[in-house]
N, C-alpha and C positions, 0 to 999 in steps of 0.2 A: 436389362430388362425393357422391352417395350412397353408403352401405355397401352392401356386398355383402350379398347374402342369406346370413343363417345357418342355413338348413335346403334340403333338396332338394324342389321342388317336386314330384317325382312321387312321391317317400316319403309327402309329405303328401296328396297325392289317394288312395294307398292308404289312409293313416290315417283320413281322412276319408270313404272308403266304408267301413270297418269301422263308423264311429259311426253313418252313414244307415242302414246294413242293420241294425244293432242297435235304433235307437231312430226310424226311420222318420224323414221330411222335416220336418213339423212339431215331432216331438219333439226332435230335434236343434237346439239352442242356440248362438249363436256361440261361447258361454263352453265347450260341449261340444266345440266343436271347436278352438279355442284350448287346451284342456287337453290334449287328444288329441294333439294336432299340435306341441306345445310352444311354440307362438310365440305374439307378441303380437298384437292384434285388428288393430293397422295394417298389419302384415305380412300376417295372413289377407286384407284387403281391398284392401291394394296389390296381391299376387300374384294373387287370384283374383277380385275383384271384388266379390262377395257370395255369400251363403251360398248361393244358387241355383245361381249360375254352377259353384261349387265342386262341387254337388250333381250338376250335368249332368256334370261330369267325372268323377264317382265312378261314375255309372252306366255311361258310357261304360267306365272301368276293369274295372266288374263283367263286361259284355259282352264286353271282351276277355281276359277271364280265367275267369270261370265259365263262362258262354253257349257260348266257343268249346272249352273243355274237351269239353263235350257232345258237341259235334259231331265234335270228334277221335275220342270213343269210337264215334261211329256210322260213321266211315269206316275203322276199323279192320279187317282182313282175317278172313275167316271167314264162316260162315252168317248171313245177316241177321236171323234170329229171336235166335240166339244174341248177337249183337251187341247188339240191343235189349235184349234181357232183362240184359247185364250193364251198360249204360247206366241203363237204369232200376232196377236194384239198386243200381247205386253210388250215383245220387240219392238214392234212400232210406236207404242206410246213412250217407251224409254228412249228411244232414237230422237223422237220429235220434241221430247222435254229437253233434250243437252242442250243448252243454248250455246256448245261450241260444234255441235253436229259430228261430232266423231265418228258416226258409223259404228262398227265392228272392228276393233283391232286387229284380227285374224286377216278381215279382208283387206284391210288398207296395208299390211304386211306382206299378204300374196302379189300385190296390185306393185307394191312398191319394188319388193325383193327378190320375187320367186324367180327371175331369171338371172339373177346374181349371186344369190345367197343360197346355197344348197342346207344350209343348218336351219334358215326362216322358212324355208321352203318345205322341209321335212315337218318342221313341227306345226304348220300350217295344216300340210297334210293330214298328220295325225288328226289334228282337233275336227277337221272335215267328216274325217271317217268317222270319228268318234259320233258325230253329229248324224251323220248320215244313218248309221248302223241304229242309232236311237230311233229315226224317223222308221226305217224298214220294220223295226220290233213293233213299232206302232202299228203299223198297216198290216202287220201279221195280226197282232192282237185285233182291228177291225174287221179282218177275215172271219178271223175266228167268231166275233161275236154277231156278224151278220150285217155290221155297219158299212162295209168295203167288200164289192163283189169278190168272189172266191176267183175269178181268173186275172184279177188285177197283179199284177207282176211287182211283188213287196221290193224287190231291189230297184225297178224303174223307179219307182213311186216314190222311195228314200232319195234316190238320185235327183228327181223332179223337187221335192221337197227344200232339200240343202241347196239347189239352185233357188229356189222361191227365196228362202230367207236372206242370202248373199244378195239378189237384185234388191229385195225390201229394205236392206241394212242400206245400200247404195242410195236408192231413191229419197230414202229418207234425210239423206246428208242434205240434198237440195230442194225437198217437198216443202211446199208452201203452207200445206195443212194434212188432214190425214185423209182426203179423199181418194187419192190414187192408190195410197196402202191398203184402204178398206178393199177399194176395188179389186186387188190382187188378192187380197185374203178370202174374199167371198170367191172370187173365179178359182182360186186353187179349193178351196172344199168343193166347188160343185163338180170337179174335175173330178173328185174320189168316189 
């Protein structure tokens, strides 16, 4: 009879997400994961199969926590542009407050792995699609409420807003302060 697991796999995925988010996929060694999770290599591989399988689960966990939080902010009640401003500013504040300036794990994974890792690319693509759809729905609400001109294309603006948050998340990694991010947010809202 095998021994019972001495750790919670869900907690381990959360801890692994933090490691991959900080170090990237290639920069994370199995020893980094063992150290962060407080388990042996045997337990790591017996539970998750491989470093890549654990990375996939960590990326899904990121999607289910971080990416969903943005969508929830966009779906709050209130004027469309105010909700959008709050969401963009919340991302900027969060990124600037992160002492490690990790940015967005999905954006980082796309930059690092999209050309060589079909699974990671598909996970990120689905995350981006979901976020873009939330932006498009927000624009459609704005058109109905009169906040956004009816001739504006919701799909095009949804794509532009996705691009905006990707850019904001990258800029925040090297920003010395909030000034540039605030200008991007202001210009984005003015363009609507």
